Backbone as XML, in Angstrom:
<?xml version="1.0"?>
<chain id="A" units="angstrom">
  <residue number="1" name="MET">
    <atom name="N" x="8.893" y="14.144" z="-27.522"/>
    <atom name="CA" x="9.048" y="14.864" z="-26.274"/>
    <atom name="C" x="9.418" y="13.903" z="-25.133"/>
  </residue>
  <residue number="2" name="LEU">
    <atom name="N" x="8.964" y="12.662" z="-25.219"/>
    <atom name="CA" x="9.305" y="11.679" z="-24.194"/>
    <atom name="C" x="10.812" y="11.468" z="-24.130"/>
  </residue>
  <residue number="3" name="GLY">
    <atom name="N" x="11.476" y="11.453" z="-25.294"/>
    <atom name="CA" x="12.920" y="11.284" z="-25.337"/>
    <atom name="C" x="13.644" y="12.392" z="-24.575"/>
  </residue>
  <residue number="4" name="VAL">
    <atom name="N" x="13.212" y="13.615" z="-24.762"/>
    <atom name="CA" x="13.825" y="14.750" z="-24.058"/>
    <atom name="C" x="13.633" y="14.599" z="-22.555"/>
  </residue>
  <residue number="5" name="PHE">
    <atom name="N" x="12.454" y="14.205" z="-22.142"/>
    <atom name="CA" x="12.169" y="14.006" z="-20.720"/>
    <atom name="C" x="13.061" y="12.912" z="-20.133"/>
  </residue>
  <residue number="6" name="LEU">
    <atom name="N" x="13.221" y="11.801" z="-20.848"/>
    <atom name="CA" x="14.049" y="10.703" z="-20.355"/>
    <atom name="C" x="15.518" y="11.105" z="-20.250"/>
  </residue>
  <residue number="7" name="VAL">
    <atom name="N" x="16.015" y="11.842" z="-21.231"/>
    <atom name="CA" x="17.403" y="12.328" z="-21.167"/>
    <atom name="C" x="17.571" y="13.265" z="-19.972"/>
  </residue>
  <residue number="8" name="ALA">
    <atom name="N" x="16.599" y="14.132" z="-19.748"/>
    <atom name="CA" x="16.673" y="15.076" z="-18.627"/>
    <atom name="C" x="16.669" y="14.346" z="-17.278"/>
  </residue>
  <residue number="9" name="ILE">
    <atom name="N" x="15.790" y="13.366" z="-17.132"/>
    <atom name="CA" x="15.724" y="12.601" z="-15.880"/>
    <atom name="C" x="17.021" y="11.822" z="-15.663"/>
  </residue>
  <residue number="10" name="GLY">
    <atom name="N" x="17.468" y="11.117" z="-16.693"/>
    <atom name="CA" x="18.717" y="10.367" z="-16.587"/>
    <atom name="C" x="19.898" y="11.279" z="-16.307"/>
  </residue>
  <residue number="11" name="GLY">
    <atom name="N" x="19.933" y="12.425" z="-16.981"/>
    <atom name="CA" x="21.014" y="13.386" z="-16.770"/>
    <atom name="C" x="21.041" y="13.926" z="-15.358"/>
  </residue>
  <residue number="12" name="ALA">
    <atom name="N" x="19.863" y="14.199" z="-14.806"/>
    <atom name="CA" x="19.791" y="14.698" z="-13.423"/>
    <atom name="C" x="20.312" y="13.651" z="-12.443"/>
  </residue>
  <residue number="13" name="ILE">
    <atom name="N" x="19.907" y="12.414" z="-12.639"/>
    <atom name="CA" x="20.374" y="11.335" z="-11.755"/>
    <atom name="C" x="21.879" y="11.147" z="-11.903"/>
  </residue>
  <residue number="14" name="GLY">
    <atom name="N" x="22.381" y="11.196" z="-13.135"/>
    <atom name="CA" x="23.816" y="11.060" z="-13.365"/>
    <atom name="C" x="24.607" y="12.200" z="-12.755"/>
  </residue>
  <residue number="15" name="ALA">
    <atom name="N" x="24.115" y="13.425" z="-12.901"/>
    <atom name="CA" x="24.821" y="14.587" z="-12.359"/>
    <atom name="C" x="24.864" y="14.547" z="-10.832"/>
  </residue>
  <residue number="16" name="VAL">
    <atom name="N" x="23.761" y="14.182" z="-10.211"/>
    <atom name="CA" x="23.745" y="14.068" z="-8.748"/>
    <atom name="C" x="24.675" y="12.942" z="-8.299"/>
  </residue>
  <residue number="17" name="SER">
    <atom name="N" x="24.682" y="11.849" z="-9.027"/>
    <atom name="CA" x="25.589" y="10.742" z="-8.706"/>
    <atom name="C" x="27.049" y="11.192" z="-8.798"/>
  </residue>
  <residue number="18" name="ARG">
    <atom name="N" x="27.368" y="11.953" z="-9.849"/>
    <atom name="CA" x="28.732" y="12.469" z="-10.008"/>
    <atom name="C" x="29.099" y="13.385" z="-8.850"/>
  </residue>
  <residue number="19" name="TYR">
    <atom name="N" x="28.210" y="14.271" z="-8.478"/>
    <atom name="CA" x="28.449" y="15.204" z="-7.374"/>
    <atom name="C" x="28.709" y="14.452" z="-6.069"/>
  </residue>
  <residue number="20" name="LEU">
    <atom name="N" x="27.879" y="13.477" z="-5.776"/>
    <atom name="CA" x="28.046" y="12.703" z="-4.544"/>
    <atom name="C" x="29.339" y="11.890" z="-4.561"/>
  </residue>
  <residue number="21" name="ALA">
    <atom name="N" x="29.653" y="11.258" z="-5.688"/>
    <atom name="CA" x="30.881" y="10.463" z="-5.787"/>
    <atom name="C" x="32.116" y="11.345" z="-5.650"/>
  </residue>
  <residue number="22" name="SER">
    <atom name="N" x="32.107" y="12.510" z="-6.287"/>
    <atom name="CA" x="33.255" y="13.417" z="-6.205"/>
    <atom name="C" x="33.463" y="13.928" z="-4.793"/>
  </residue>
  <residue number="23" name="ASN">
    <atom name="N" x="32.387" y="14.293" z="-4.133"/>
    <atom name="CA" x="32.499" y="14.759" z="-2.748"/>
    <atom name="C" x="32.975" y="13.649" z="-1.823"/>
  </residue>
  <residue number="24" name="TRP">
    <atom name="N" x="32.477" y="12.447" z="-2.023"/>
    <atom name="CA" x="32.888" y="11.313" z="-1.194"/>
    <atom name="C" x="34.374" y="11.027" z="-1.372"/>
  </residue>
  <residue number="25" name="MET">
    <atom name="N" x="34.831" y="11.012" z="-2.622"/>
    <atom name="CA" x="36.247" y="10.747" z="-2.883"/>
    <atom name="C" x="37.134" y="11.845" z="-2.296"/>
  </residue>
  <residue number="26" name="ALA">
    <atom name="N" x="36.738" y="13.100" z="-2.430"/>
    <atom name="CA" x="37.532" y="14.209" z="-1.882"/>
    <atom name="C" x="37.589" y="14.136" z="-0.361"/>
  </residue>
  <residue number="27" name="ALA">
    <atom name="N" x="36.461" y="13.802" z="0.274"/>
    <atom name="CA" x="36.441" y="13.689" z="1.734"/>
    <atom name="C" x="37.282" y="12.513" z="2.210"/>
  </residue>
  <residue number="28" name="ARG">
    <atom name="N" x="37.271" y="11.452" z="1.459"/>
    <atom name="CA" x="37.983" y="10.237" z="1.876"/>
    <atom name="C" x="39.474" y="10.282" z="1.560"/>
  </residue>
  <residue number="29" name="PHE">
    <atom name="N" x="39.839" y="10.818" z="0.391"/>
    <atom name="CA" x="41.228" y="10.751" z="-0.068"/>
    <atom name="C" x="41.883" y="12.109" z="-0.264"/>
  </residue>
  <residue number="30" name="GLY">
    <atom name="N" x="41.161" y="13.194" z="-0.041"/>
    <atom name="CA" x="41.719" y="14.526" z="-0.256"/>
    <atom name="C" x="41.406" y="15.036" z="-1.647"/>
  </residue>
  <residue number="31" name="ALA">
    <atom name="N" x="41.636" y="16.329" z="-1.825"/>
    <atom name="CA" x="41.276" y="16.982" z="-3.088"/>
    <atom name="C" x="42.495" y="17.368" z="-3.914"/>
  </residue>
  <residue number="32" name="ASP">
    <atom name="N" x="43.678" y="16.860" z="-3.594"/>
    <atom name="CA" x="44.880" y="17.212" z="-4.343"/>
    <atom name="C" x="44.847" y="16.685" z="-5.770"/>
  </residue>
  <residue number="33" name="PHE">
    <atom name="N" x="44.215" y="15.555" z="-5.955"/>
    <atom name="CA" x="44.087" y="14.938" z="-7.274"/>
    <atom name="C" x="42.604" y="14.670" z="-7.506"/>
  </residue>
  <residue number="34" name="PRO">
    <atom name="N" x="42.083" y="14.947" z="-8.708"/>
    <atom name="CA" x="40.647" y="14.784" z="-8.962"/>
    <atom name="C" x="40.212" y="13.316" z="-9.079"/>
  </residue>
  <residue number="35" name="LEU">
    <atom name="N" x="40.301" y="12.593" z="-7.968"/>
    <atom name="CA" x="39.936" y="11.174" z="-7.962"/>
    <atom name="C" x="38.453" y="10.950" z="-8.244"/>
  </residue>
  <residue number="36" name="GLY">
    <atom name="N" x="37.600" y="11.865" z="-7.802"/>
    <atom name="CA" x="36.166" y="11.708" z="-8.048"/>
    <atom name="C" x="35.844" y="11.702" z="-9.526"/>
  </residue>
  <residue number="37" name="THR">
    <atom name="N" x="36.462" y="12.610" z="-10.278"/>
    <atom name="CA" x="36.260" y="12.651" z="-11.731"/>
    <atom name="C" x="36.788" y="11.390" z="-12.378"/>
  </residue>
  <residue number="38" name="LEU">
    <atom name="N" x="37.960" y="10.963" z="-11.949"/>
    <atom name="CA" x="38.538" y="9.723" z="-12.470"/>
    <atom name="C" x="37.603" y="8.547" z="-12.205"/>
  </residue>
  <residue number="39" name="LEU">
    <atom name="N" x="37.088" y="8.447" z="-10.991"/>
    <atom name="CA" x="36.190" y="7.353" z="-10.617"/>
    <atom name="C" x="34.942" y="7.320" z="-11.495"/>
  </residue>
  <residue number="40" name="VAL">
    <atom name="N" x="34.261" y="8.453" z="-11.621"/>
    <atom name="CA" x="33.017" y="8.443" z="-12.398"/>
    <atom name="C" x="33.281" y="8.237" z="-13.887"/>
  </residue>
  <residue number="41" name="ASN">
    <atom name="N" x="34.421" y="8.721" z="-14.388"/>
    <atom name="CA" x="34.732" y="8.478" z="-15.796"/>
    <atom name="C" x="34.962" y="6.997" z="-16.060"/>
  </residue>
  <residue number="42" name="ILE">
    <atom name="N" x="35.702" y="6.340" z="-15.191"/>
    <atom name="CA" x="35.965" y="4.913" z="-15.387"/>
    <atom name="C" x="34.693" y="4.094" z="-15.190"/>
  </residue>
  <residue number="43" name="ILE">
    <atom name="N" x="33.925" y="4.391" z="-14.164"/>
    <atom name="CA" x="32.666" y="3.674" z="-13.938"/>
    <atom name="C" x="31.712" y="3.910" z="-15.115"/>
  </residue>
  <residue number="44" name="GLY">
    <atom name="N" x="31.627" y="5.155" z="-15.580"/>
    <atom name="CA" x="30.757" y="5.465" z="-16.711"/>
    <atom name="C" x="31.181" y="4.735" z="-17.974"/>
  </residue>
  <residue number="45" name="CYS">
    <atom name="N" x="32.483" y="4.642" z="-18.200"/>
    <atom name="CA" x="32.981" y="3.899" z="-19.371"/>
    <atom name="C" x="32.637" y="2.416" z="-19.263"/>
  </residue>
  <residue number="46" name="PHE">
    <atom name="N" x="32.792" y="1.860" z="-18.064"/>
    <atom name="CA" x="32.435" y="0.450" z="-17.867"/>
    <atom name="C" x="30.941" y="0.240" z="-18.131"/>
  </residue>
  <residue number="47" name="ILE">
    <atom name="N" x="30.114" y="1.099" z="-17.555"/>
    <atom name="CA" x="28.667" y="0.941" z="-17.711"/>
    <atom name="C" x="28.256" y="1.076" z="-19.171"/>
  </residue>
  <residue number="48" name="ILE">
    <atom name="N" x="28.833" y="2.050" z="-19.895"/>
    <atom name="CA" x="28.427" y="2.196" z="-21.297"/>
    <atom name="C" x="28.882" y="1.000" z="-22.125"/>
  </residue>
  <residue number="49" name="GLY">
    <atom name="N" x="30.057" y="0.451" z="-21.822"/>
    <atom name="CA" x="30.495" y="-0.756" z="-22.525"/>
    <atom name="C" x="29.570" y="-1.914" z="-22.255"/>
  </residue>
  <residue number="50" name="LEU">
    <atom name="N" x="29.253" y="-2.129" z="-20.997"/>
    <atom name="CA" x="28.357" y="-3.215" z="-20.588"/>
    <atom name="C" x="26.963" y="-3.023" z="-21.181"/>
  </residue>
  <residue number="51" name="PHE">
    <atom name="N" x="26.403" y="-1.844" z="-20.987"/>
    <atom name="CA" x="25.032" y="-1.566" z="-21.410"/>
    <atom name="C" x="24.875" y="-1.640" z="-22.929"/>
  </residue>
  <residue number="52" name="MET">
    <atom name="N" x="25.779" y="-0.988" z="-23.661"/>
    <atom name="CA" x="25.633" y="-0.962" z="-25.114"/>
    <atom name="C" x="25.894" y="-2.330" z="-25.727"/>
  </residue>
  <residue number="53" name="ALA">
    <atom name="N" x="26.842" y="-3.094" z="-25.179"/>
    <atom name="CA" x="27.056" y="-4.451" z="-25.698"/>
    <atom name="C" x="25.828" y="-5.307" z="-25.438"/>
  </residue>
  <residue number="54" name="MET">
    <atom name="N" x="25.262" y="-5.200" z="-24.251"/>
    <atom name="CA" x="24.078" y="-6.007" z="-23.930"/>
    <atom name="C" x="22.892" y="-5.618" z="-24.799"/>
  </residue>
  <residue number="55" name="THR">
    <atom name="N" x="22.707" y="-4.311" z="-25.007"/>
    <atom name="CA" x="21.501" y="-3.868" z="-25.709"/>
    <atom name="C" x="21.645" y="-3.867" z="-27.224"/>
  </residue>
  <residue number="56" name="THR">
    <atom name="N" x="22.845" y="-4.043" z="-27.737"/>
    <atom name="CA" x="22.994" y="-4.147" z="-29.189"/>
    <atom name="C" x="23.295" y="-5.561" z="-29.645"/>
  </residue>
  <residue number="57" name="GLU">
    <atom name="N" x="23.828" y="-6.392" z="-28.731"/>
    <atom name="CA" x="24.213" y="-7.752" z="-29.117"/>
    <atom name="C" x="23.312" y="-8.834" z="-28.525"/>
  </residue>
  <residue number="58" name="ARG">
    <atom name="N" x="22.678" y="-8.568" z="-27.415"/>
    <atom name="CA" x="21.953" y="-9.635" z="-26.713"/>
    <atom name="C" x="20.477" y="-9.352" z="-26.477"/>
  </residue>
  <residue number="59" name="LEU">
    <atom name="N" x="20.165" y="-8.133" z="-26.128"/>
    <atom name="CA" x="18.792" y="-7.808" z="-25.739"/>
    <atom name="C" x="18.147" y="-6.879" z="-26.750"/>
  </residue>
  <residue number="60" name="SER">
    <atom name="N" x="16.863" y="-7.028" z="-26.888"/>
    <atom name="CA" x="16.096" y="-6.103" z="-27.699"/>
    <atom name="C" x="15.315" y="-5.208" z="-26.740"/>
  </residue>
  <residue number="61" name="ILE">
    <atom name="N" x="15.710" y="-3.948" z="-26.667"/>
    <atom name="CA" x="15.039" y="-3.034" z="-25.747"/>
    <atom name="C" x="14.539" y="-1.820" z="-26.513"/>
  </residue>
  <residue number="62" name="SER">
    <atom name="N" x="13.668" y="-1.099" z="-25.872"/>
    <atom name="CA" x="13.158" y="0.138" z="-26.451"/>
    <atom name="C" x="14.297" y="1.150" z="-26.559"/>
  </residue>
  <residue number="63" name="PRO">
    <atom name="N" x="14.324" y="1.940" z="-27.635"/>
    <atom name="CA" x="15.344" y="2.980" z="-27.748"/>
    <atom name="C" x="15.255" y="4.010" z="-26.622"/>
  </residue>
  <residue number="64" name="TYR">
    <atom name="N" x="14.117" y="4.059" z="-25.958"/>
    <atom name="CA" x="13.973" y="4.991" z="-24.846"/>
    <atom name="C" x="14.892" y="4.633" z="-23.677"/>
  </residue>
  <residue number="65" name="TRP">
    <atom name="N" x="15.155" y="3.347" z="-23.496"/>
    <atom name="CA" x="16.098" y="2.940" z="-22.446"/>
    <atom name="C" x="17.492" y="3.449" z="-22.746"/>
  </residue>
  <residue number="66" name="ARG">
    <atom name="N" x="17.882" y="3.415" z="-24.011"/>
    <atom name="CA" x="19.199" y="3.952" z="-24.391"/>
    <atom name="C" x="19.267" y="5.448" z="-24.120"/>
  </residue>
  <residue number="67" name="LEU">
    <atom name="N" x="18.187" y="6.154" z="-24.407"/>
    <atom name="CA" x="18.158" y="7.588" z="-24.119"/>
    <atom name="C" x="18.300" y="7.845" z="-22.623"/>
  </residue>
  <residue number="68" name="LEU">
    <atom name="N" x="17.566" y="7.088" z="-21.820"/>
    <atom name="CA" x="17.613" y="7.281" z="-20.374"/>
    <atom name="C" x="18.989" y="6.951" z="-19.799"/>
  </residue>
  <residue number="69" name="ILE">
    <atom name="N" x="19.540" y="5.791" z="-20.171"/>
    <atom name="CA" x="20.784" y="5.302" z="-19.570"/>
    <atom name="C" x="22.025" y="5.880" z="-20.256"/>
  </residue>
  <residue number="70" name="ALA">
    <atom name="N" x="22.185" y="5.622" z="-21.557"/>
    <atom name="CA" x="23.432" y="5.986" z="-22.247"/>
    <atom name="C" x="23.560" y="7.496" z="-22.454"/>
  </residue>
  <residue number="71" name="VAL">
    <atom name="N" x="22.492" y="8.137" z="-22.914"/>
    <atom name="CA" x="22.569" y="9.568" z="-23.189"/>
    <atom name="C" x="22.353" y="10.382" z="-21.915"/>
  </residue>
  <residue number="72" name="GLY">
    <atom name="N" x="21.303" y="10.066" z="-21.170"/>
    <atom name="CA" x="20.973" y="10.842" z="-19.982"/>
    <atom name="C" x="21.877" y="10.566" z="-18.793"/>
  </residue>
  <residue number="73" name="PHE">
    <atom name="N" x="21.721" y="9.384" z="-18.211"/>
    <atom name="CA" x="22.464" y="9.059" z="-16.987"/>
    <atom name="C" x="23.977" y="9.127" z="-17.194"/>
  </residue>
  <residue number="74" name="LEU">
    <atom name="N" x="24.478" y="8.441" z="-18.214"/>
    <atom name="CA" x="25.929" y="8.419" z="-18.418"/>
    <atom name="C" x="26.453" y="9.766" z="-18.906"/>
  </residue>
  <residue number="75" name="GLY">
    <atom name="N" x="25.642" y="10.492" z="-19.642"/>
    <atom name="CA" x="26.036" y="11.849" z="-20.036"/>
    <atom name="C" x="26.141" y="12.774" z="-18.836"/>
  </residue>
  <residue number="76" name="GLY">
    <atom name="N" x="25.261" y="12.590" z="-17.851"/>
    <atom name="CA" x="25.336" y="13.386" z="-16.629"/>
    <atom name="C" x="26.409" y="12.904" z="-15.674"/>
  </residue>
  <residue number="77" name="LEU">
    <atom name="N" x="26.678" y="11.616" z="-15.701"/>
    <atom name="CA" x="27.657" y="11.028" z="-14.780"/>
    <atom name="C" x="29.091" y="11.295" z="-15.209"/>
  </residue>
  <residue number="78" name="THR">
    <atom name="N" x="29.409" y="11.025" z="-16.459"/>
    <atom name="CA" x="30.790" y="11.183" z="-16.900"/>
    <atom name="C" x="31.081" y="12.655" z="-17.141"/>
  </residue>
  <residue number="79" name="THR">
    <atom name="N" x="32.317" y="13.000" z="-16.996"/>
    <atom name="CA" x="32.634" y="14.415" z="-16.820"/>
    <atom name="C" x="33.832" y="14.855" z="-17.647"/>
  </residue>
  <residue number="80" name="PHE">
    <atom name="N" x="33.751" y="14.714" z="-18.941"/>
    <atom name="CA" x="34.905" y="15.117" z="-19.729"/>
    <atom name="C" x="35.196" y="16.597" z="-19.571"/>
  </residue>
  <residue number="81" name="SER">
    <atom name="N" x="34.161" y="17.419" z="-19.456"/>
    <atom name="CA" x="34.409" y="18.850" z="-19.279"/>
    <atom name="C" x="35.100" y="19.116" z="-17.941"/>
  </residue>
  <residue number="82" name="SER">
    <atom name="N" x="34.694" y="18.434" z="-16.895"/>
    <atom name="CA" x="35.370" y="18.580" z="-15.601"/>
    <atom name="C" x="36.798" y="18.067" z="-15.689"/>
  </residue>
  <residue number="83" name="PHE">
    <atom name="N" x="36.977" y="16.941" z="-16.340"/>
    <atom name="CA" x="38.312" y="16.365" z="-16.539"/>
    <atom name="C" x="39.222" y="17.369" z="-17.249"/>
  </residue>
  <residue number="84" name="SER">
    <atom name="N" x="38.727" y="17.985" z="-18.302"/>
    <atom name="CA" x="39.507" y="18.942" z="-19.061"/>
    <atom name="C" x="39.885" y="20.150" z="-18.209"/>
  </residue>
  <residue number="85" name="TYR">
    <atom name="N" x="38.920" y="20.700" z="-17.507"/>
    <atom name="CA" x="39.170" y="21.867" z="-16.661"/>
    <atom name="C" x="40.165" y="21.545" z="-15.546"/>
  </residue>
  <residue number="86" name="GLU">
    <atom name="N" x="39.962" y="20.418" z="-14.876"/>
    <atom name="CA" x="40.848" y="20.052" z="-13.768"/>
    <atom name="C" x="42.271" y="19.799" z="-14.253"/>
  </residue>
  <residue number="87" name="THR">
    <atom name="N" x="42.408" y="19.228" z="-15.434"/>
    <atom name="CA" x="43.742" y="19.014" z="-15.994"/>
    <atom name="C" x="44.404" y="20.345" z="-16.317"/>
  </residue>
  <residue number="88" name="LEU">
    <atom name="N" x="43.665" y="21.266" z="-16.903"/>
    <atom name="CA" x="44.217" y="22.588" z="-17.191"/>
    <atom name="C" x="44.604" y="23.327" z="-15.914"/>
  </residue>
  <residue number="89" name="ARG">
    <atom name="N" x="43.796" y="23.171" z="-14.876"/>
    <atom name="CA" x="44.147" y="23.799" z="-13.580"/>
    <atom name="C" x="45.450" y="23.214" z="-13.033"/>
  </residue>
  <residue number="90" name="LEU">
    <atom name="N" x="45.629" y="21.916" z="-13.137"/>
    <atom name="CA" x="46.883" y="21.302" z="-12.701"/>
    <atom name="C" x="48.055" y="21.861" z="-13.509"/>
  </residue>
  <residue number="91" name="LEU">
    <atom name="N" x="47.871" y="22.026" z="-14.811"/>
    <atom name="CA" x="48.929" y="22.599" z="-15.647"/>
    <atom name="C" x="49.206" y="24.053" z="-15.276"/>
  </residue>
  <residue number="92" name="GLN">
    <atom name="N" x="48.158" y="24.821" z="-15.019"/>
    <atom name="CA" x="48.341" y="26.217" z="-14.618"/>
    <atom name="C" x="49.070" y="26.333" z="-13.290"/>
  </residue>
  <residue number="93" name="ASP">
    <atom name="N" x="48.876" y="25.355" z="-12.433"/>
    <atom name="CA" x="49.569" y="25.332" z="-11.145"/>
    <atom name="C" x="50.960" y="24.711" z="-11.264"/>
  </residue>
  <residue number="94" name="ALA">
    <atom name="N" x="51.390" y="24.456" z="-12.500"/>
    <atom name="CA" x="52.698" y="23.848" z="-12.796"/>
    <atom name="C" x="52.841" y="22.467" z="-12.172"/>
  </residue>
  <residue number="95" name="ASP">
    <atom name="N" x="51.730" y="21.786" z="-12.013"/>
    <atom name="CA" x="51.751" y="20.419" z="-11.478"/>
    <atom name="C" x="51.689" y="19.455" z="-12.662"/>
  </residue>
  <residue number="96" name="ILE">
    <atom name="N" x="52.757" y="19.459" z="-13.444"/>
    <atom name="CA" x="52.816" y="18.725" z="-14.715"/>
    <atom name="C" x="52.627" y="17.227" z="-14.506"/>
  </residue>
  <residue number="97" name="LEU">
    <atom name="N" x="53.262" y="16.685" z="-13.484"/>
    <atom name="CA" x="53.181" y="15.246" z="-13.253"/>
    <atom name="C" x="51.749" y="14.812" z="-12.951"/>
  </residue>
  <residue number="98" name="ARG">
    <atom name="N" x="51.063" y="15.540" z="-12.071"/>
    <atom name="CA" x="49.661" y="15.183" z="-11.773"/>
    <atom name="C" x="48.773" y="15.383" z="-12.989"/>
  </residue>
  <residue number="99" name="ALA">
    <atom name="N" x="49.026" y="16.403" z="-13.788"/>
    <atom name="CA" x="48.248" y="16.607" z="-15.020"/>
    <atom name="C" x="48.451" y="15.423" z="-15.962"/>
  </residue>
  <residue number="100" name="PHE">
    <atom name="N" x="49.686" y="14.989" z="-16.106"/>
    <atom name="CA" x="50.002" y="13.834" z="-16.940"/>
    <atom name="C" x="49.301" y="12.584" z="-16.426"/>
  </residue>
  <residue number="101" name="TYR">
    <atom name="N" x="49.361" y="12.348" z="-15.106"/>
    <atom name="CA" x="48.675" y="11.201" z="-14.517"/>
    <atom name="C" x="47.172" y="11.275" z="-14.755"/>
  </residue>
  <residue number="102" name="ASN">
    <atom name="N" x="46.609" y="12.467" z="-14.601"/>
    <atom name="CA" x="45.171" y="12.626" z="-14.774"/>
    <atom name="C" x="44.747" y="12.256" z="-16.193"/>
  </residue>
  <residue number="103" name="VAL">
    <atom name="N" x="45.479" y="12.735" z="-17.184"/>
    <atom name="CA" x="45.161" y="12.408" z="-18.575"/>
    <atom name="C" x="45.338" y="10.911" z="-18.822"/>
  </residue>
  <residue number="104" name="GLY">
    <atom name="N" x="46.468" y="10.381" z="-18.403"/>
    <atom name="CA" x="46.762" y="8.966" z="-18.647"/>
    <atom name="C" x="45.781" y="8.030" z="-17.971"/>
  </residue>
  <residue number="105" name="PHE">
    <atom name="N" x="45.514" y="8.275" z="-16.692"/>
    <atom name="CA" x="44.610" y="7.386" z="-15.958"/>
    <atom name="C" x="43.190" y="7.455" z="-16.518"/>
  </residue>
  <residue number="106" name="ASN">
    <atom name="N" x="42.715" y="8.664" z="-16.849"/>
    <atom name="CA" x="41.366" y="8.782" z="-17.401"/>
    <atom name="C" x="41.257" y="8.106" z="-18.756"/>
  </residue>
  <residue number="107" name="LEU">
    <atom name="N" x="42.218" y="8.324" z="-19.622"/>
    <atom name="CA" x="42.136" y="7.723" z="-20.960"/>
    <atom name="C" x="42.319" y="6.210" z="-20.913"/>
  </residue>
  <residue number="108" name="LEU">
    <atom name="N" x="43.400" y="5.771" z="-20.308"/>
    <atom name="CA" x="43.650" y="4.327" z="-20.254"/>
    <atom name="C" x="42.606" y="3.612" z="-19.404"/>
  </residue>
  <residue number="109" name="GLY">
    <atom name="N" x="42.275" y="4.194" z="-18.263"/>
    <atom name="CA" x="41.253" y="3.598" z="-17.405"/>
    <atom name="C" x="39.903" y="3.552" z="-18.083"/>
  </residue>
  <residue number="110" name="GLY">
    <atom name="N" x="39.551" y="4.617" z="-18.813"/>
    <atom name="CA" x="38.278" y="4.652" z="-19.527"/>
    <atom name="C" x="38.207" y="3.625" z="-20.638"/>
  </residue>
  <residue number="111" name="PHE">
    <atom name="N" x="39.269" y="3.532" z="-21.441"/>
    <atom name="CA" x="39.293" y="2.527" z="-22.504"/>
    <atom name="C" x="39.222" y="1.119" z="-21.936"/>
  </residue>
  <residue number="112" name="PHE">
    <atom name="N" x="39.996" y="0.867" z="-20.883"/>
    <atom name="CA" x="39.986" y="-0.460" z="-20.266"/>
    <atom name="C" x="38.606" y="-0.775" z="-19.691"/>
  </residue>
  <residue number="113" name="ALA">
    <atom name="N" x="37.994" y="0.197" z="-19.004"/>
    <atom name="CA" x="36.686" y="-0.046" z="-18.392"/>
    <atom name="C" x="35.619" y="-0.310" z="-19.450"/>
  </residue>
  <residue number="114" name="THR">
    <atom name="N" x="35.657" y="0.412" z="-20.575"/>
    <atom name="CA" x="34.701" y="0.161" z="-21.648"/>
    <atom name="C" x="34.896" y="-1.243" z="-22.214"/>
  </residue>
  <residue number="115" name="TRP">
    <atom name="N" x="36.137" y="-1.609" z="-22.491"/>
    <atom name="CA" x="36.453" y="-2.953" z="-22.984"/>
    <atom name="C" x="35.998" y="-4.008" z="-21.985"/>
  </residue>
  <residue number="116" name="PHE">
    <atom name="N" x="36.281" y="-3.789" z="-20.709"/>
    <atom name="CA" x="35.907" y="-4.747" z="-19.668"/>
    <atom name="C" x="34.391" y="-4.876" z="-19.565"/>
  </residue>
  <residue number="117" name="GLY">
    <atom name="N" x="33.661" y="-3.773" z="-19.708"/>
    <atom name="CA" x="32.200" y="-3.825" z="-19.706"/>
    <atom name="C" x="31.666" y="-4.685" z="-20.837"/>
  </residue>
  <residue number="118" name="ILE">
    <atom name="N" x="32.272" y="-4.561" z="-22.002"/>
    <atom name="CA" x="31.853" y="-5.381" z="-23.150"/>
    <atom name="C" x="32.147" y="-6.842" z="-22.868"/>
  </residue>
  <residue number="119" name="ILE">
    <atom name="N" x="33.321" y="-7.161" z="-22.330"/>
    <atom name="CA" x="33.684" y="-8.538" z="-22.009"/>
    <atom name="C" x="32.727" y="-9.120" z="-20.959"/>
  </residue>
  <residue number="120" name="VAL">
    <atom name="N" x="32.450" y="-8.372" z="-19.906"/>
    <atom name="CA" x="31.538" y="-8.853" z="-18.856"/>
    <atom name="C" x="30.166" y="-9.115" z="-19.451"/>
  </residue>
  <residue number="121" name="SER">
    <atom name="N" x="29.689" y="-8.207" z="-20.315"/>
    <atom name="CA" x="28.395" y="-8.402" z="-20.948"/>
    <atom name="C" x="28.349" y="-9.708" z="-21.728"/>
  </residue>
  <residue number="122" name="ARG">
    <atom name="N" x="29.398" y="-9.979" z="-22.468"/>
    <atom name="CA" x="29.436" y="-11.206" z="-23.279"/>
    <atom name="C" x="29.551" y="-12.449" z="-22.417"/>
  </residue>
  <residue number="123" name="LEU">
    <atom name="N" x="30.191" y="-12.343" z="-21.257"/>
    <atom name="CA" x="30.310" y="-13.492" z="-20.368"/>
    <atom name="C" x="29.008" y="-13.837" z="-19.651"/>
  </residue>
  <residue number="124" name="ILE">
    <atom name="N" x="28.231" y="-12.797" z="-19.292"/>
    <atom name="CA" x="27.018" y="-13.065" z="-18.542"/>
    <atom name="C" x="25.813" y="-13.335" z="-19.444"/>
  </residue>
  <residue number="125" name="TRP">
    <atom name="N" x="25.923" y="-13.013" z="-20.715"/>
    <atom name="CA" x="24.802" y="-13.275" z="-21.617"/>
    <atom name="C" x="25.226" y="-14.291" z="-22.608"/>
  </residue>
</chain>
């Protein structure tokens, strides 16, 4: 039951973080392109790369930390469902170029951020 509680707490913190980041990005740069979703997806990919490399290659931690951070917080923070919906909305609005950019930036940015997180983890440990 502790695992469920930790996932719920981490998920709540991640979801609130996503909401705040998305609103901040929309207020700062406009809402024409889903920059908030892109931001949290890339940051979440970096954090999971960093965290999982550190906790599987360098540190011995309780599995409960993985539940809290990787499953809970990052599961609440990253937004593949939002990414999918926003991309479909761009396609429905016949905004093919922005839909293409959204897919490309999220995928390439996410892969790069995960790789970079692993590299940073190995450099600092």
